[in-house]
Residue, then its C-alpha position, 0 to 999 in steps of 0.5 A: m709348115a707355117s701355121l694359120l697365124e702365120y699365114i695370116g700374118i703373110g695376108l696382113l703384110g701382104g694387104l699392106i703392100l697392096n697400098v703402094m701397088p699401082c692399082v691402089l695407090p690413087v684411091l688411097t691417095m684420094k683418101l688420104f687428100h680427103v682427110l685433109e680437105h673435110g677432116a683434119g680439124d674434125a677427128r670424130a669425122r675422120k675416125l668415122h671415115g676410116v671405118a666406113y673406108a675400111a668396112g667398105i674393103l672387108t665387105a669386098f673380101l667377104v664378098l670375094a671369100i663368100a665366092v671363093i668358098a661356093l666355087r670351090a665347093s661346086g669343083e670350079r676352079v679359083g685364083w687371084g684376080m681370074q674375074f679380070q678375065h671377063p670382059p662385061f667385070v674389066a669393062t664395069m672397072i673401067a666405067l667406074i675408075f673413068a668416073f672417078g676420074l672425071n670427079a677428080l677433074g671437076v667434071f661433076e661432084l658426087n654428093i651422098s645425101v641420106h633424107g636430104h641431108h649430106h651424110q658428110g661422105y661416110t657413104a662414099s668412104y665406104f663405097n671408096g673402100i670396095f673400090a680399093a679392095v676390087m682395084s688391088t685384086p689384078c695386083s700381086a705383092p711381096f707375100l701376098g702370092t703365099a697367102a692366096a695359095f693358101a686361102l684359094g688352095a683346096g686344101a684350105i677349109w672355109w673359115q680358114t679363107l675367110a680369114m685369109f681374106l680378111a687378113i689382106g682386107l685389114g692389111l689393105s685399109s691398115p694406112f688409112l684406119v691408122v691415119s684416122f685414128i691417130p692425130s700426130l699422123a693426121k697433123a704431119l700431113p700437110r696443111p690445106g691450101p690451093w695446092m689441093e686442087t693441082f693435087k686432085s686434079l693430078m690425082g684425076f689424070t692418074l684414075l684416066g690412066a689406069a682406065v687407059w690401062l684396063f682398057g688394053t686388056l679390054q681390047a685384048q679380049v674383045t673384037a675391034a669393033a667392040a672395043r671401039d664401040f665401048l669407047a662411044f659408051l664412055l663418051v655418052l657416059a662423060i657427057a651424062l655425068w658432066a649434064t647431071h652436074h651442069f644441069g642438075g647441080v645443088i643449086y637447082g631444086d629437088a625435082r630439077r635434079l631428079t629430072v635431069r638425073l633420071i634423063a641422064l640414067g635412060v640416056v646411059v643405058a640406052a646407049g649401053t644397050q647399043t654399044l656393049g655387045l662386048e664380042k669376043p674375037v675368034r681365038q687364033v691358035a699360035a704354032p709352036i715354034a719348030m723343036g731345035t730352033q730359036p725364035a725370030r728375035a724383034a728388035e730389042r725384044i724377046a720373041w716369046t713362043p706360046f706355053d705349049l707343055k707338049q713342045i715343054g716336054a719335047e725340049t727338055k727331053r733334047g737337053r733344053p732349058i724353057f723359060a716360062d713367064f705367067t703373065a695377062e693384060w690385066c696383071a698390073n705386077c706382070k706388066t711392070n715387071d716385064k718390062l724393068f726386069v725381064d725383057t732387058q737387055p742382060v735377059r735378052d743376052r742370057l737366052r740368046k747365048s744359052g739357047i733357052l727358049p722363052m714362053k709366054a703363057d698368057l691369061t688375059n682370057n680364060d684358060d683352063a690348061l694354064w691354070d692347071e699348070a699354074n696350080a700344078l706349080g703351087r701357085t693361084g694368081i700371077p705373075i709366075y717366073v719359072l725354068y722348066l729343066p731336062d732333068g724333070t725340075r722346077d726352078l720356080l722364082p718368087e712373084a718379086i723378081t730382079t733382073d740380077m735375080l732372073v740372070a742368076h737363075l737363067d746362068a745356073a741352068a745354062k750352066k747345069f744344061p750347057p747348049d752344046r749338049v743339046a741334042g740336034q743342035 
């Protein structure tokens, strides 16, 4: 069994890899852009921005660790990214990402000041770190699953959980810290120029794309009317942010800026009270597929049947393996894997020929039974890919998969439990 130091090393590596995940990459890129725009010639300022950014990340992970420790002590279930199962949290994240995107596109300017003087953006760097940390939680990465399983596991002592979360945070903050403290790396970055405005706009559109992606999660969690109302709120938010810059920008006096901002805030709050009901739909329980049959297959797609432990028990008793995919709309890695590696022609062919039944365990909304099963598999986060075999064993795949890897596992299951030996076929 790995020692605590080995797990901390795994956490550092997992946090480092998170930087290239689609959840975090736009935020890190914007921070590197900030180095070019403001700090390339000022070593002290560059270092302070790096420290502030890292402090924001570590603060967020510290708060998350304390929350995990408290929830676990109270007997509550904990898992990586579980906060994205709650519509208010998802809506808040969408609004923040949307605002960051508008800021990058120049709709409004975010100016942090202390006692009337601009504080060189250190406070903004700190909050950008918090934002990056929160954005990282719907993503998984190689090594991160092992670290998270240890940190979130019931057997971990509170200080071990704290150490693991801080290790992940340090890994996440390390690229910007390294660039901030090593002048040669900062000099290797492209020189400032007109291209930066184009790049900043592209990053703004990337952030808007992230907001659109996360809105898909909210659509799956609330009623259609609530989703439309939230879009109306985003429009009001955009107009309010534009108005604070257009009518209350830095060229105006303090009294006018304060008045405009208070009016804009009042409009946003009023709009929120009218539109942010976020009503959840009545959940419809899908009937499981009849035992011994194949699901109807849509063109070029795997036709998943809902995850059901009773049906898994009945099917495996007949000699039929089950392939289960634990996923969620808010899990960026899950959606990427599904598109690139799971719902592909080779996998579809193997499922059809082998008779292996594909099941989808959807954790977009909170589901205690599914989290219980995930914990039973030794996982505290998604994606999870597992084959339930008729001999009672489970073939658990790693979080990072490829089509060839999945095909090999399906072939091995089909060879050991061929479809012509399934009872009732």
